C-alpha positions in Angstrom: 0.6 -57.1 2.6 0.1 -53.5 1.3 -3.3 -51.9 1.0 -3.7 -50.1 -1.7 -6.2 -46.9 -1.6 -8.4 -45.2 -3.9 -10.1 -42.2 -4.1 -13.5 -42.2 -4.9 -16.0 -39.0 -5.4 -18.2 -37.7 -2.5 -21.8 -38.7 -3.2 -24.2 -35.7 -4.8 -25.7 -35.7 -1.8 -23.0 -34.9 -0.2 -21.7 -32.0 -2.3 -25.5 -30.7 -1.9 -25.7 -31.1 1.5 -22.5 -28.5 1.3 -24.3 -26.3 -1.1 -27.0 -25.7 1.0 -25.6 -25.9 4.2 -23.5 -22.5 2.3 -26.8 -21.0 1.6 -28.4 -21.4 4.7 -25.4 -19.7 6.5 -25.9 -16.8 3.9 -29.3 -16.4 5.1 -28.3 -16.5 8.6 -26.0 -13.3 7.5 -28.6 -11.8 6.2 -31.0 -11.9 9.1 -28.4 -11.2 11.6 -28.0 -8.0 9.8 -31.3 -7.0 9.3 -32.0 -7.5 13.4 -29.0 -5.3 14.1 -29.5 -2.7 12.1 -33.2 -2.9 12.2 -32.8 -2.6 15.9 -29.9 0.1 15.2 -33.0 2.0 12.9 -35.4 1.7 15.5 -33.6 2.6 18.6 -33.0 6.2 17.0 -35.0 8.7 17.9 -37.1 6.5 19.9 -34.2 5.2 22.2 -31.2 7.2 21.5 -31.1 10.7 20.6 -30.0 10.5 16.7 -26.9 13.3 17.2 -25.2 10.4 19.5 -25.6 7.0 17.2 -27.1 8.2 14.2 -29.4 5.8 11.6 -28.4 3.6 8.6 -31.1 5.0 7.0 -29.5 8.5 7.7 -25.7 7.1 7.1 -26.8 5.3 3.4 -28.6 9.3 2.8 -25.4 10.4 2.9 -23.0 8.5 1.3 -25.5 8.2 -1.5 -25.2 11.6 -1.8 -22.1 11.8 -0.8 -20.7 9.0 -4.0 -23.3 10.6 -6.1 -21.6 14.4 -6.0 -18.2 12.7 -6.5 -16.9 14.0 -3.0 -17.0 10.7 -1.5 -15.3 8.9 -4.6 -12.7 11.1 -4.9 -11.2 11.0 -1.3 -12.1 7.5 -0.7 -9.6 6.7 -3.7 -7.1 8.8 -1.9 -7.0 6.9 0.9 -7.5 3.6 -0.8 -4.3 4.7 -3.1 -2.4 5.5 0.0 -3.0 1.7 1.8 -2.7 0.0 -1.6 0.3 1.3 -2.5 2.2 0.9 0.7 0.6 -3.0 1.3 2.2 -3.6 -2.2 5.8 -2.6 -0.9 5.1 -3.6 2.4 4.1 -7.4 1.4 6.6 -7.5 -1.2 9.4 -6.2 0.8 8.0 -8.6 4.4 7.8 -11.7 2.1 11.4 -11.4 0.9 13.0 -10.2 4.0 10.9 -12.7 5.8 12.4 -15.8 3.3 16.1 -14.4 3.2 16.3 -13.9 6.5 15.2 -17.4 7.7 17.0 -19.1 5.4 20.4 -17.6 6.2 21.9 -18.9 9.3 24.5 -15.7 10.0 22.5 -12.8 9.1 19.5 -13.9 11.3 21.2 -14.6 14.3 22.6 -11.2 13.8 19.8 -9.2 12.6 16.6 -10.9 13.9 16.8 -9.0 17.5 16.9 -5.6 15.8 13.6 -6.6 13.4 12.3 -8.1 16.9 12.6 -5.0 18.9 11.2 -2.5 15.5 8.6 -4.9 15.5 7.8 -4.1 19.2 7.7 -0.2 18.5 4.2 1.2 18.3 4.2 1.9 14.1 1.9 4.6 14.5 3.7 7.0 17.0 6.2 6.8 14.2 2.8 8.9 12.1 4.2 12.5 13.3 7.9 11.7 12.5 7.4 10.3 8.6 5.4 14.2 8.4 8.1 15.7 9.6 10.0 14.0 6.9 8.1 13.4 4.1 5.5 15.8 4.0 1.7 16.2 4.8 1.2 15.0 1.2 0.4 11.0 0.1 4.3 9.9 0.4 4.1 9.8 4.5 1.2 8.2 4.9 2.6 5.5 2.2 5.6 5.2 3.9 3.6 4.5 7.2 1.5 1.9 5.6 4.9 0.1 4.3 6.4 0.4 7.7 3.2 -1.4 9.5 2.7 -3.8 6.6 6.1 -5.0 6.3 6.6 -6.0 9.8 3.3 -7.8 9.9 4.1 -9.7 6.9 8.0 -10.3 7.5 7.0 -12.0 10.8 4.4 -14.4 9.8 6.6 -15.5 7.2 10.1 -15.6 9.0 7.7 -17.5 11.1 6.1 -19.6 8.8 9.8 -20.7 7.6 11.5 -21.5 11.0 8.4 -23.7 11.7 8.6 -25.9 8.7 9.6 -29.4 10.2 13.4 -30.1 9.8 12.6 -33.9 9.7 11.1 -33.0 6.2 13.6 -31.3 4.9 15.7 -33.8 5.6 13.9 -36.5 3.7 13.2 -34.7 0.7 17.4 -33.9 0.7 17.9 -37.2 1.2 15.5 -38.8 -1.3 17.5 -36.8 -4.0 16.1 -33.3 -4.4 17.7 -30.0 -4.8 18.0 -27.3 -2.5 15.4 -25.0 -5.1 13.2 -28.4 -5.1 13.1 -28.0 -0.8 12.1 -25.0 -1.3 9.5 -25.1 -3.6 8.1 -28.4 -2.5 8.4 -28.2 1.1 9.4 -24.7 2.7 7.1 -22.4 0.2 4.3 -24.9 0.6 4.6 -25.3 4.6 5.2 -21.1 5.4 2.7 -20.1 2.7 -0.1 -20.3 5.5 1.6 -18.2 7.6 2.8 -16.0 4.6 -1.4 -15.4 3.8 -2.4 -15.3 7.6 0.2 -12.1 7.5 -0.9 -10.7 4.4 -4.9 -10.8 5.6 -4.5 -9.4 9.0 -2.1 -6.3 7.5 -5.3 -5.4 5.5 -7.1 -3.5 7.8 -4.3 -2.7 9.1 -2.7 -1.0 5.8 -6.2 1.1 5.9 -5.4 1.9 9.9 -2.0 3.3 8.9 -3.5 6.0 5.9 -6.4 6.4 8.5 -4.0 7.6 11.2 -1.5 9.6 8.9 -4.9 11.5 7.5 -6.3 12.3 11.1 -2.1 13.9 11.7 -2.0 16.0 8.8 -3.4 15.8 5.3 -6.4 17.6 3.3 -7.6 14.8 1.4 -9.0 11.2 2.2 -11.3 9.3 4.1 -9.2 10.5 7.4 -9.4 13.7 6.9 -13.6 13.4 5.8 -14.1 11.8 9.8 -12.2 14.5 11.1 -13.9 16.9 9.7 -17.1 15.2 10.0 -16.1 15.1 13.6 -15.3 18.7 14.0 -18.7 19.9 12.6 -20.3 17.0 15.3 -21.7 15.2 12.7 -22.4 11.6 13.5 -23.7 10.7 10.4 -20.4 11.8 8.3 -18.3 10.0 11.3 -20.3 6.9 10.9 -20.2 6.9 7.0 -16.6 7.5 6.3 -15.9 4.0 8.9 -18.9 1.9 7.1 -16.8 2.8 3.6 -13.9 1.7 5.6 -15.2 -1.6 7.1 -17.0 -2.7 3.6 -13.9 -2.2 1.8 -11.5 -4.4 4.9 -14.6 -7.2 4.5 -14.4 -7.2 0.7 -10.6 -7.3 0.3 -9.9 -10.4 3.3 -12.8 -11.9 1.3 -10.8 -12.0 -2.0 -7.9 -13.1 0.2 -9.5 -15.7 1.3 -10.6 -17.5 -1.7 -7.2 -16.9 -2.7 -6.0 -18.9 0.0 -8.5 -21.3 -1.0 -7.1 -21.4 -4.4 -3.3 -21.4 -3.5 -4.2 -23.9 -0.5 -6.2 -26.5 -2.1 -4.1 -29.1 -1.4 -4.3 -29.2 2.0 -6.1 -31.4 3.4 -9.8 -30.4 4.8 -12.1 -31.5 7.3 -14.9 -31.3 4.3 -12.7 -33.4 1.7 -14.5 -34.0 -1.6 -13.6 -37.9 -2.1 -12.8 -40.3 0.2 -10.1 -43.3 0.7 -11.6 -47.1 0.6 -9.3 -50.4 -0.1 -9.2 -51.3 -3.7 
């Protein structure tokens, strides 16, 4: 005898409990940040010479003056342009090549070792070579970012497709699904967590690639700002540039996390909103 199951919404107290948990975690974040930056502010000048660690107040003042004058905003836009354009090109190419290579048996067996060798190569070390090839402008930084992002996204996409259970693909084929339906209903949904993970870990690496390229040779960008401030022994300026990059990574990662939750809403979660009970 079969038992039919019916989805029943979770009671309002459970939903309220989850919202309270989110509010509580946000409070913990604020409390932890206040403790860390408060101790840093206290330690500056009292425990450690500000020359070495600066202070949150000095960094905020540096950022305020820099953005008010427009200088930091212009330099940040250069770096974000390099990282953004390189990220988009590298991500699209990485997903496309990863899907194609994983889906084709002969090309996969032929090219996979070369891609793996390229993946193991220290991409940052290619920066000076790209500077020679493409000059000290934004083009060399974009190419470096493309290389970094492409390999990360490609590898995750490639492994995600290969890790789709073969039994699941055979089952839907036996049920009469066309090959495009196998891809849209089985392979892509199963590989999407891998792909999104590759995109998320590529975001900070894209900014790292742009900054490193600016360190090597540049006359603009946040990497140039950090290097210039370091050459004048201005710890506040160095930490200010790093703070901009860190804040951008956190914001973009949160946006990608929201996108992941939206696209992956079909997956079962520990905190589901419905429960199944017998009819």
